[in-house]
C-alpha positions as CSV (number, residue, x, y, z in Angstrom):
1,M,0.0,-0.1,0.0
2,L,3.0,2.4,1.0
3,E,4.6,1.7,-2.5
4,S,1.3,2.8,-4.2
5,V,1.5,6.1,-2.2
6,L,5.2,6.8,-3.1
7,K,4.8,5.9,-6.8
8,N,2.5,8.7,-7.6
9,V,5.1,11.2,-5.6
10,S,7.2,13.7,-7.7
11,A,10.8,13.6,-7.1
12,D,10.8,17.3,-6.1
13,F,10.9,16.3,-2.3
14,S,14.4,16.0,-0.6
15,S,13.4,13.6,2.1
16,F,10.4,11.4,2.9
17,N,9.0,10.7,6.3
18,L,6.3,8.4,8.0
19,Y,4.1,9.7,10.8
20,V,1.3,8.6,13.1
21,Q,-1.6,11.1,13.4
22,D,-4.5,11.2,15.7
23,E,-6.8,13.5,17.8
24,S,-7.6,13.6,21.6
25,R,-9.9,15.5,24.0
26,F,-8.7,17.0,27.2
27,G,-11.3,18.7,29.3
28,L,-12.3,19.9,32.8
29,F,-14.3,16.8,33.5
30,T,-12.1,15.1,36.0
31,R,-10.2,11.9,34.7
32,N,-9.9,9.8,37.9
33,G,-7.4,7.3,38.1
34,K,-5.4,4.8,40.1
35,S,-4.5,6.2,43.6
36,L,-2.0,4.7,46.2
37,T,-3.9,3.9,49.5
38,A,-3.5,1.6,52.6
39,K,-5.3,-1.9,52.1
40,G,-9.0,-1.5,52.4
41,V,-9.0,1.9,52.3
42,K,-11.0,3.5,49.4
43,P,-9.1,6.5,47.8
44,I,-10.9,9.9,48.0
45,C,-10.0,12.0,45.2
46,A,-11.2,15.6,44.0
47,Y,-13.9,15.5,41.3
48,Q,-15.3,18.0,39.0
49,N,-18.3,17.5,36.9
50,V,-17.7,20.1,34.0
51,F,-18.1,19.3,30.3
52,K,-16.0,22.0,28.6
53,S,-13.1,20.6,26.3
54,T,-10.2,21.1,23.8
55,Y,-8.6,18.8,21.3
56,I,-5.0,18.0,20.8
57,F,-4.5,17.1,17.2
58,G,-0.7,15.4,16.8
59,A,1.4,13.7,14.2
60,F,4.7,11.7,15.4
61,S,7.4,10.0,13.3
62,P,8.5,6.8,14.6
63,Y,11.7,7.1,12.6
64,N,13.3,10.4,13.7
65,G,10.9,11.8,16.5
66,D,9.6,14.7,14.5
67,S,6.4,15.9,15.8
68,L,3.6,18.6,15.4
69,V,1.0,19.1,18.2
70,M,-1.7,21.7,17.9
71,E,-4.7,22.5,20.3
72,L,-7.7,23.2,18.3
73,P,-11.3,24.0,19.8
74,Y,-13.1,21.0,17.9
75,C,-12.4,17.9,16.5
76,N,-13.9,18.1,13.1
77,G,-12.8,18.6,9.3
78,D,-12.1,22.3,9.4
79,N,-9.7,21.9,12.2
80,F,-8.3,18.9,10.6
81,Q,-7.4,21.0,7.6
82,I,-6.1,23.5,9.8
83,F,-3.9,20.9,11.0
84,L,-2.8,19.3,7.6
85,N,-1.9,23.2,6.5
86,E,0.3,23.8,9.4
87,F,2.1,20.2,9.1
88,S,2.6,20.8,5.5
89,K,4.4,24.1,6.1
90,K,6.6,22.2,8.7
91,K,9.7,21.1,6.7
92,P,7.8,21.8,3.1
93,E,10.7,20.0,1.2
94,E,9.8,16.5,3.0
95,F,7.0,14.3,1.7
96,K,4.8,13.0,4.8
97,V,3.0,10.0,4.7
98,I,0.6,10.1,7.4
99,V,-0.9,6.8,9.2
100,L,-4.4,7.6,10.6
101,D,-7.5,6.1,11.8
102,N,-10.8,6.3,9.6
103,G,-12.5,9.1,11.3
104,A,-15.4,10.5,8.9
105,F,-13.7,14.0,9.0
106,H,-10.2,12.4,7.7
107,K,-12.2,11.6,4.5
108,G,-14.2,14.7,4.1
109,K,-15.1,15.6,0.6
110,S,-14.0,19.4,1.3
111,L,-10.7,18.2,2.8
112,V,-7.9,19.5,0.4
113,I,-4.8,17.4,1.0
114,P,-1.7,19.4,0.6
115,E,0.8,18.3,-2.2
116,N,3.7,17.2,0.3
117,I,0.9,14.9,2.5
118,A,-0.6,11.4,1.7
119,L,-2.9,9.8,4.0
120,L,-2.7,6.2,4.5
121,F,-5.6,4.7,6.6
122,L,-5.7,2.0,9.2
123,P,-8.1,-0.9,9.0
124,P,-11.3,0.3,10.8
125,Y,-11.7,-0.2,14.5
126,S,-8.2,-0.6,15.3
127,P,-7.0,1.9,17.4
128,E,-4.2,-0.7,19.1
129,L,-2.3,-0.2,15.5
130,N,-1.8,3.6,15.9
131,P,1.4,4.5,18.4
132,A,-0.3,8.1,18.7
133,E,-2.8,6.6,21.1
134,L,0.0,5.8,23.4
135,V,1.1,9.7,23.3
136,W,-2.3,10.6,24.4
137,L,-2.3,7.8,27.2
138,N,0.9,9.4,28.7
139,M,-0.6,12.9,28.3
140,K,-3.8,11.9,29.9
141,R,-1.7,10.3,32.9
142,K,-0.3,13.6,33.7
143,T,-3.7,15.2,34.1
144,T,-5.6,12.4,35.9
145,N,-6.9,13.1,39.5
146,Q,-6.5,16.8,39.1
147,I,-9.0,19.6,38.9
148,Y,-8.5,22.5,36.5
149,K,-10.7,25.7,37.3
150,T,-10.7,27.1,33.8
151,M,-10.0,25.9,30.2
152,E,-7.0,28.5,30.4
153,E,-5.7,26.6,33.3
154,L,-5.7,23.2,31.6
155,K,-4.4,24.8,28.3
156,I,-1.3,26.0,30.4
157,K,-1.0,22.6,31.9
158,L,-1.1,21.0,28.5
159,D,1.5,23.4,27.3
160,Q,3.8,22.3,29.9
161,I,3.1,18.7,29.4
162,V,3.8,18.9,25.5
163,E,6.9,20.9,26.1
164,T,8.6,18.3,28.7
165,L,7.0,15.1,27.4
166,I,7.0,15.3,23.7
167,T,10.7,14.9,22.8
168,K,12.0,13.1,19.8
169,E,13.6,10.3,22.1
170,F,9.9,9.8,23.7
171,I,8.3,9.8,20.6
172,M,10.7,7.1,18.8
173,S,10.4,4.9,21.8
174,L,6.9,5.0,22.2
175,C,5.9,5.3,18.5
176,G,8.4,2.8,17.2
177,F,6.2,-0.2,16.6
178,S,8.3,-3.3,15.2
179,Y,5.9,-3.2,11.8
180,F,7.0,0.2,11.0
181,F,10.7,-1.4,10.7
182,K,10.3,-4.5,8.5
């Protein structure tokens, strides 16, 4: 399948790279997780039942650790187009093959795929094949059992997580599934 994608690419690109892409929602609703307590003691965690949220779009290369992470207000075709356009501008001389799920807005008729990007879809209902899911899992662990009073406070925390967690080494270790290297 990858061969058919690359066969139609012009030779104008100085490099090629593979990325895994996904989106995840982060919000003010408290994510409860594991807590350490004495045996038989039920953990008590702060909880907030507020449904304001934002979305993080990300693309990660298992080969060299390059990435792009963007916070956008909605998970839809218009915001996916914004993400693709920004991703296209990052290393414009690089041809980017993006492996992603079959979200309906990933295949929208109004979507304009930039000339230095090709989309390669995973089989339906197989999130375990997308290493980008592990990035979200690690980010969400950093927000578990915490209350954010405002969206601004949450966004500041997400920026801090991205700055400290999303390194080239982290991406390569997390997203380097063996089937990418055969």
